[in-house]
Phi, psi and omega in degrees: 000132181266132185279102182296342177280325179285319180302313183292322174297318183297322183288330178291318182303312179298314181296320180295318177294321176302312181296322170293326177291331180285324175297324181291324185292309181298327171295316181299333182278337179292132176290154179285133178284134176246188180296152186306119173282129184277144176290145189278114189260120186288147181266119180260118186283133177299147181286137173276112179259127180280141188296139178255124175279127178258121179259124185266114173273106181281133179291145182280142175288146186293138180289136183306131177296127176280113193277187172250130179282122189233121181259110190283157174303142184084359176255129180247126188224146180224135183145206183247134189231116173245149177194144177274348183246196179282154178230142178229125182249106168251355175252170179289134182228143173218119182154217174249149170234133177224123192219134173269358180247216181263129168256132181242116183246126184236007178220152184301128181227138186248093183202147163277133184241122173239121190203178173274327185210145182228124177235120177261118193237112177045046178207188187233125180238138179241111187145159182281153184230136180224106185227139184275350180241242184251141173249131176233126177242122191278166183293137183087355174263159184220145174227129175250088180167178179268149187245128176230102184214188174274307175228151177231123174246129187232111161252009178239218187249121175242128177241096181151173186272152179240128172235116184231132180276349177247255190236149172239135178234127184245122181281174188293337179252022185273142175236125183233123181248082180168172181275150187234124171235111183220175178276307182227158183216143171233124187236119184281157173296127185102346173285149181243128175232110179258089179164189182271139179240137177224136178236136179212111185298319178290352176071025183254000000 
């Protein structure tokens, strides 16, 4: 005969022991809790910025405008006249003129003229001319002196030698008393040249 009371008690003891073993395993499987872990923040080193040289470009001052030197009618001037701009003579002048621009002569003048361009308008000029560009002599004007220029356009009277590296043009009323040495030449019907004429296209 089985004692039910002892059998039941033994079964309960076995079940209780098994439950305690299972709880022990579960506790052992759980990791130990530590202090609250803080998130790991990556350390970023600051970027090294190299200094950049900044050049400040200052605006260049505008070149001063070169005006026109004007000798008004009724004024008489004697001496040396120099100009980087243009010159216009409506008064009487006697002396030397050096100009980097254009010289326009509208009154009788006794002067050696060095310029980039020369216009003689209805007047008489006495003196030698040296021009890097063109010399223009209007009808009714007269020049007593030698001309050394690139081009010459003559509609008046010239008493002197003409030397041009470019072209010489004589209008129908032009009169020349002197030698002409030029690259090319155009002579209108009625023009008079009293002197030797030599043309050379190569300018030699």
